[in-house]
RODO-2510 file (C-alpha; in nm, 4 decimals, decimal comma):
residues 368
     n   res          X          Y          Z
     1     m    10,2798    13,4144    10,4809
     2     v    10,5919    13,6048    10,5803
     3     s    10,8622    13,6371    10,3181
     4     e    11,1117    13,3976    10,4825
     5     d    10,8542    13,1191    10,5282
     6     l    10,7383    13,1669    10,1707
     7     s    11,0948    13,1461    10,0370
     8     t    11,1773    12,8341    10,2410
     9     g    10,8550    12,6585    10,1422
    10     t    10,9081    12,7468     9,7768
    11     t    11,2648    12,6121     9,7792
    12     v    11,1649    12,2826     9,9422
    13     c    10,8732    12,2494     9,7027
    14     c    11,0934    12,3122     9,3957
    15     v    11,3450    12,0490     9,5111
    16     i    11,0725    11,7889     9,5654
    17     l    10,9081    11,8661     9,2314
    18     g    11,2435    11,8492     9,0507
    19     l    11,3261    11,5078     9,1961
    20     s    10,9754    11,3851     9,1184
    21     f    11,0136    11,4893     8,7545
    22     l    11,3637    11,3446     8,7113
    23     v    11,2782    11,0092     8,8695
    24     g    10,9081    10,9669     8,7944
    25     t    10,8958    11,0626     8,4270
    26     p    11,1458    10,8010     8,2955
    27     g    11,0097    10,5479     8,5452
    28     n    10,6507    10,5777     8,4238
    29     l    10,7688    10,5837     8,0615
    30     l    10,9502    10,2537     8,1238
    31     v    10,6365    10,1009     8,2767
    32     i    10,4201    10,2121     7,9824
    33     w    10,6749    10,0955     7,7232
    34     t    10,7227     9,7570     7,8932
    35     i    10,3523     9,6798     7,9166
    36     w    10,2656     9,8158     7,5718
    37     r    10,5611     9,6624     7,3868
    38     h    10,6241     9,3312     7,5613
    39     m    10,2969     9,2235     7,7260
    40     q    10,0861     9,0417     7,4702
    41     k     9,8369     8,9094     7,7262
    42     r     9,7559     9,1643     7,9941
    43     s     9,5696     9,0791     8,3135
    44     h     9,3322     9,3166     8,4900
    45     t     9,6037     9,4241     8,7320
    46     v     9,8536     9,5009     8,4559
    47     i     9,5968     9,7052     8,2601
    48     l     9,5199     9,9057     8,5747
    49     i     9,8937     9,9604     8,6293
    50     l     9,9199    10,0839     8,2685
    51     n     9,6388    10,3366     8,3203
    52     l     9,7937    10,4460     8,6502
    53     a    10,1306    10,5045     8,4823
    54     v     9,9651    10,7123     8,2073
    55     a     9,7820    10,9287     8,4632
    56     d    10,0996    10,9759     8,6690
    57     l    10,3047    11,0612     8,3589
    58     i    10,0592    11,3333     8,2515
    59     v    10,0870    11,4896     8,5974
    60     l    10,4681    11,4708     8,6039
    61     i    10,5311    11,6286     8,2637
    62     t    10,3688    11,9505     8,3881
    63     l    10,6214    11,9874     8,6711
    64     p    10,8765    12,2041     8,4807
    65     l    10,6021    12,4660     8,4390
    66     w    10,5332    12,4675     8,8125
    67     i    10,9018    12,4787     8,9051
    68     y    10,9563    12,7782     8,6758
    69     s    10,6412    12,9440     8,8101
    70     l    10,7473    12,9026     9,1738
    71     a    11,0991    13,0223     9,1041
    72     r    10,9851    13,3163     8,8844
    73     s    10,6167    13,3740     8,8105
    74     w    10,3279    13,2305     8,6078
    75     v    10,3699    13,3717     8,2573
    76     f    10,1417    13,1349     8,0651
    77     g     9,8089    13,3118     8,1123
    78     e     9,4951    13,2344     8,3103
    79     a     9,3374    13,0078     8,0463
    80     s     9,6370    12,7729     8,0483
    81     c     9,6352    12,7894     8,4298
    82     k     9,2764    12,6640     8,4404
    83     a     9,3348    12,3951     8,1746
    84     i     9,6530    12,2536     8,3308
    85     v     9,5117    12,2465     8,6849
    86     f     9,1946    12,0807     8,5512
    87     i     9,3964    11,8069     8,3774
    88     i     9,6181    11,7536     8,6829
    89     n     9,3157    11,7241     8,9125
    90     a     9,1488    11,4768     8,6778
    91     c     9,4625    11,2608     8,6535
    92     m     9,5105    11,2661     9,0303
    93     f     9,1488    11,1645     9,0897
    94     s     9,1887    10,8863     8,8332
    95     s     9,5090    10,7673     9,0070
    96     i     9,3211    10,7404     9,3357
    97     f     9,0327    10,5521     9,1735
    98     l     9,2703    10,3172     8,9875
    99     i     9,4606    10,2293     9,3067
   100     t     9,1286    10,1584     9,4784
   101     t     9,0166     9,9400     9,1875
   102     m     9,3458     9,7471     9,1984
   103     s     9,2896     9,6720     9,5652
   104     v     8,9352     9,5536     9,5000
   105     e     9,0633     9,3367     9,2129
   106     r     9,3283     9,1820     9,4426
   107     f     9,0601     9,1165     9,7052
   108     l     8,8407     8,9383     9,4518
   109     a     9,1339     8,7430     9,3074
   110     v     9,2371     8,6107     9,6496
   111     r     8,9063     8,5689     9,8332
   112     h     8,6700     8,5001     9,5413
   113     p     8,8853     8,3721     9,2515
   114     f     8,6022     8,2096     9,0576
   115     a     8,3817     8,5204     9,0743
   116     s     8,6817     8,7255     8,9668
   117     a     8,7446     8,4934     8,6731
   118     d     8,3785     8,5277     8,5720
   119     w     8,4164     8,9068     8,5835
   120     k     8,7194     8,8676     8,3565
   121     r     8,5245     8,6644     8,1031
   122     k     8,2530     8,9298     8,0884
   123     r     8,5185     9,1899     7,9957
   124     a     8,3777     9,4518     8,2292
   125     l     8,7127     9,6210     8,2873
   126     s     8,6822     9,8562     7,9898
   127     k     8,3490     9,9819     8,1237
   128     v     8,4968    10,0271     8,4708
   129     l     8,7910    10,2250     8,3322
   130     l     8,5612    10,4470     8,1280
   131     a     8,3502    10,5180     8,4360
   132     l     8,6597    10,5928     8,6472
   133     w     8,8056    10,8427     8,4010
   134     a     8,4658    11,0066     8,3450
   135     a     8,4143    11,0471     8,7216
   136     a     8,7649    11,1927     8,7588
   137     f     8,7052    11,4593     8,4921
   138     l     8,3576    11,5341     8,6297
   139     l     8,4900    11,5899     8,9827
   140     s     8,7531    11,8276     8,8429
   141     v     8,4996    12,0610     8,6762
   142     p     8,4846    12,3024     8,9790
   143     v     8,8471    12,3937     8,9034
   144     l     8,7511    12,5750     8,5822
   145     p     8,5459    12,8622     8,7317
   146     t     8,7449    12,8940     9,0559
   147     q     9,1139    12,8687     8,9558
   148     k     9,2703    13,2145     8,9225
   149     v     9,6054    13,3808     8,8614
   150     y     9,6873    13,6346     9,1332
   151     g     9,9822    13,8482     9,2314
   152     d    10,1596    14,1704     9,1464
   153     r    10,2828    14,2223     8,7930
   154     g    10,5807    13,9967     8,7337
   155     e    10,4989    13,7873     9,0421
   156     e    10,1725    13,6204     8,9391
   157     q    10,1064    13,2644     9,0550
   158     c     9,8565    13,0000     8,9432
   159     l     9,7969    12,8809     9,3004
   160     y     9,4683    13,0380     9,4035
   161     r     9,0990    12,9636     9,3871
   162     t     8,8168    13,2084     9,4446
   163     y     8,4694    13,1059     9,5529
   164     s     8,1449    13,2996     9,5387
   165     s     8,0593    13,2056     9,8980
   166     n     8,1832    13,0141    10,1995
   167     s     7,9272    12,7410    10,1363
   168     q     8,0577    12,6903     9,7808
   169     e     8,4143    12,6602     9,9115
   170     a     8,3071    12,4171    10,1850
   171     l     8,1144    12,2048     9,9342
   172     c     8,4125    12,1805     9,6954
   173     l     8,6548    12,0922     9,9758
   174     l     8,4151    11,8379    10,1216
   175     l     8,3590    11,6627     9,7876
   176     e     8,7323    11,6526     9,7179
   177     t     8,8167    11,5046    10,0568
   178     l     8,5268    11,2602    10,0779
   179     l     8,5393    11,1222     9,7230
   180     g     8,9135    11,1631     9,6697
   181     y     9,0378    11,0358    10,0042
   182     v     8,7941    10,9159    10,2719
   183     v     8,5814    10,6789    10,0623
   184     p     8,8795    10,5267     9,8722
   185     l     9,0733    10,4902    10,1987
   186     v     8,7836    10,3065    10,3653
   187     v     8,7633    10,0678    10,0677
   188     l     9,1406    10,0117    10,0774
   189     v     9,1425     9,9422    10,4524
   190     v     8,8515     9,6973    10,4268
   191     c     9,0055     9,5090    10,1323
   192     y     9,3488     9,4700    10,2871
   193     s     9,2131     9,3930    10,6328
   194     c     9,0335     9,0980    10,4765
   195     l     9,3466     8,9980    10,2832
   196     c     9,5966     9,0087    10,5702
   197     s     9,4979     8,6659    10,6981
   198     r     9,5214     8,5148    10,3495
   199     i     9,8444     8,6618    10,2137
   200     a    10,0675     8,4401    10,4288
   201     q     9,8631     8,1314    10,3345
   202     m     9,8962     8,1766     9,9572
   203     t    10,0517     7,8724     9,7953
   204     l    10,2023     8,0724     9,5092
   205     k    10,4929     8,2953     9,6053
   206     s    10,4488     8,5134     9,2944
   207     k    10,0806     8,5728     9,3714
   208     r    10,1713     8,6700     9,7266
   209     k    10,4336     8,9097     9,5902
   210     s    10,1875     9,0776     9,3551
   211     t     9,9382     9,1281     9,6387
   212     v    10,2071     9,2762     9,8651
   213     l    10,3178     9,5018     9,5768
   214     i     9,9691     9,6491     9,5346
   215     g     9,9544     9,6863     9,9127
   216     s    10,2718     9,8957     9,9083
   217     v    10,1171    10,1212     9,6412
   218     v     9,8213    10,1686     9,8756
   219     v    10,0491    10,2606    10,1676
   220     v    10,2345    10,5186     9,9562
   221     f     9,9038    10,6673     9,8406
   222     t     9,7915    10,7071    10,2026
   223     v    10,1186    10,8661    10,3173
   224     c    10,1415    11,1089    10,0228
   225     w     9,7795    11,2261    10,0211
   226     t     9,7095    11,2540    10,3945
   227     p     9,8798    11,5960    10,4472
   228     h     9,6871    11,7524    10,1577
   229     h     9,3515    11,6388    10,2930
   230     v     9,4461    11,7334    10,6479
   231     g     9,4852    12,0841    10,5038
   232     n     9,1380    12,0551    10,3494
   233     v     8,9916    11,9560    10,6868
   234     l     9,1644    12,2517    10,8530
   235     s     9,0114    12,4791    10,5898
   236     l     8,6650    12,3336    10,6553
   237     v     8,6996    12,3853    11,0299
   238     q     8,8296    12,7382    10,9738
   239     l     8,5270    12,8200    10,7561
   240     a     8,2919    12,6799    11,0198
   241     i     8,4311    12,8785    11,3160
   242     k     8,5610    13,2009    11,1639
   243     g     8,2338    13,3802    11,2368
   244     s     8,2333    13,2945    11,6072
   245     q     8,5990    13,2330    11,6997
   246     k     8,8179    13,4546    11,4850
   247     a     9,1393    13,3897    11,6801
   248     w     9,1137    13,0125    11,6388
   249     a     9,0216    13,0551    11,2736
   250     e     9,3302    13,2672    11,2110
   251     n     9,5535    13,0092    11,3825
   252     l     9,4090    12,7286    11,1706
   253     d     9,4531    12,9334    10,8546
   254     s     9,8154    13,0016    10,9494
   255     a     9,8786    12,6297    11,0124
   256     r     9,7253    12,5392    10,6765
   257     e     9,9375    12,7942    10,4919
   258     t    10,2525    12,6672    10,6636
   259     m    10,2008    12,3115    10,5368
   260     v    10,0472    12,3912    10,1975
   261     f    10,3708    12,3845     9,9928
   262     v    10,5115    12,0576    10,1279
   263     a    10,1663    11,8921    10,1305
   264     g    10,1132    11,9911     9,7688
   265     a    10,4562    11,8624     9,6694
   266     m    10,3929    11,5257     9,8408
   267     v    10,0908    11,4768     9,6156
   268     f    10,3309    11,4773     9,3203
   269     i    10,5559    11,2265     9,4987
   270     s    10,2739    10,9720     9,4759
   271     s    10,3010    10,9942     9,0948
   272     m    10,6766    10,9388     9,1100
   273     v    10,7121    10,6531     9,3560
   274     n    10,5035    10,3770     9,1941
   275     p    10,7675    10,2871     8,9296
   276     i    11,0250    10,2683     9,2107
   277     l    10,8063    10,0124     9,3880
   278     y    10,7811     9,8072     9,0667
   279     m    11,1600     9,8167     9,0234
   280     f    11,2111     9,7110     9,3835
   281     a    10,9689     9,4196     9,3438
   282     a    11,1286     9,3190     9,0115
   283     r    11,4792     9,2888     9,1584
   284     s    11,4101     8,9289     9,2669
   285     f    11,3374     8,8255     8,9067
   286     r    11,6466     8,7342     8,7119
   287     s    11,6776     8,9443     8,4011
   288     s    11,8276     8,8478     8,0691
   289     l    11,9284     9,0284     7,7540
   290     r    11,5820     8,9804     7,6085
   291     e    11,3713     9,0289     7,9210
   292     t    11,3998     9,2890     8,1951
   293     g    11,3124     9,2242     8,5567
   294     i    11,0115     9,4557     8,5449
   295     q    10,8833     9,2749     8,2352
   296     k    10,9011     8,9427     8,4187
   297     l    10,7276     9,1014     8,7175
   298     f    10,4294     9,2025     8,5040
   299     q    10,4270     8,8584     8,3405
   300     h    10,4101     8,6960     8,6834
   301     i    10,1284     8,9302     8,7851
   302     s     9,9384     8,8344     8,4704
   303     s    10,0012     8,4625     8,5185
   304     t     9,8626     8,4749     8,8740
   305     s     9,5546     8,6800     8,7898
   306     p     9,2161     8,5114     8,7445
   307     g     9,1282     8,4237     8,3871
   308     e     9,4915     8,4262     8,2712
   309     k     9,5997     8,0640     8,3331
   310     n     9,5786     8,0978     8,7086
   311     r     9,8530     7,8705     8,8359
   312     e     9,7051     7,8460     9,1817
   313     l     9,3775     7,7096     9,0465
   314     s     9,5702     7,4702     8,8232
   315     f     9,7647     7,3583     9,1308
   316     v     9,4377     7,2776     9,3075
   317     t     9,3115     7,0993     8,9972
   318     k     9,6296     6,8927     8,9735
   319     r     9,6075     6,8047     9,3425
   320     q     9,2488     6,6905     9,2966
   321     s     9,3462     6,4860     8,9894
   322     n     9,6320     6,3284     9,1851
   323     q     9,3916     6,2336     9,4622
   324     t     9,1587     6,0816     9,2018
   325     s     9,4471     5,8908     9,0467
   326     s     9,5587     5,7547     9,3841
   327     s     9,2061     5,6345     9,4629
   328     q     9,1900     5,4673     9,1209
   329     c     9,5226     5,2994     9,1907
   330     s     9,3870     5,1734     9,5216
   331     l     9,0848     5,0227     9,3483
   332     e     9,3055     4,8722     9,0820
   333     g     9,5273     4,7285     9,3552
   334     q     9,2298     4,5535     9,5123
   335     a     9,1401     4,4119     9,1737
   336     y     9,4984     4,3340     9,0879
   337     v     9,5649     4,0518     8,8460
   338     n     9,9188     3,9231     8,8237
   339     q    10,0735     3,7268     8,5459
   340     q     9,9800     3,3920     8,7086
   341     g     9,6051     3,4457     8,7404
   342     p     9,3227     3,6340     8,9110
   343     v     9,2924     3,7330     9,2752
   344     c     9,1672     3,4436     9,4846
   345     p     8,9546     3,4914     9,7954
   346     v     9,0609     3,2459    10,0674
   347     d     8,7357     3,0497    10,0639
   348     w     8,7714     2,9922     9,6886
   349     a     9,1219     2,8509     9,7039
   350     a     9,0167     2,4962     9,7885
   351     s     8,7187     2,4765     9,5522
   352     a     8,8730     2,6509     9,2535
   353     p     9,2028     2,4928     9,1502
   354     q     9,2182     2,7145     8,8411
   355     c     9,2636     3,0190     9,0592
   356     q     9,6433     3,0542     9,0796
   357     g     9,6810     3,4199     9,1777
   358     p     9,7570     3,5694     9,5201
   359     v     9,5003     3,5026     9,7909
   360     l     9,3106     3,7651     9,9886
   361     l     9,2669     3,6809    10,3564
   362     n     9,0126     3,8910    10,5462
   363     n     9,0345     4,1533    10,2691
   364     k     9,4059     4,2064    10,3397
   365     w     9,6595     4,2169    10,0582
   366     p     9,8331     3,9859     9,9653
   367     l     9,8578     3,6257    10,0836
   368     n    10,0292     3,3853     9,8437
***
């Protein structure tokens, strides 16, 4: 890249990273502290939000190193470069998987609440979380041999990866884009396409709010990660055609380099913005000296999740019990006995003087 483009991209990137650190770090700390300190009973959704906040916080606390590196140079050595990029990749993969799992959990809670409650009773969430984190770290392993520190002395940067062949580079990019973007995005679109028709019909306003909240997290994920993976696709196309169409390949490589700084910075925005969404959703909950709005938000999410005293199911149960009670009252009304005596069918009135109660005529109530 030419010097002016590099300087402009670096400045924009540093500003975005600085805002992400200043806003996202205290925001995710607040989310973690609220759930850990004040939530005694945590639903599936709240536990997933807790893990998401931890992953985002780990990513955000590395930002001062990157800001210093972009403004000056990478002075922390190649080993630390590999380790930090590996951890960041793993946390970002885990964030993507956690958001996808939250959407699937919302889908099950709304469309199949009893199956979701059964899943809750089997306590499978801990196994799911272990598998998610393990997959995230496993998919980040290619970072270790390929991440390098390059640049002239005093201007080194931890921004480069070297591959032994074009096929190795294409394989790494393809796995990252397919497993870290395409497959999760397809799952998210399917889940929320099925939920759109049900969200407006939900009887519980708080359950509808929690579903819309997770939907907004999904939208932010899509917006923040799309530019990065568009760059990956451009790199794949460039690798495929650079042997036959060098001019086109050079243009694609130039376009990718132009967007790489801002696209990379937007990935960090996804770690910052989730606490802002929680705060925005919590503003409708009245806070007190002992409870914050975000604490009440998580309590409402827990109370409307399957297996945690689901109020919507209890509403249905109460409605069914009310219908049962009304039918019992109807039967009791037909067998009503007043203080004067039993119910008297009309054909008994003449032959049974002892029957002094109200008289039924043609099964209609009452005839005195």
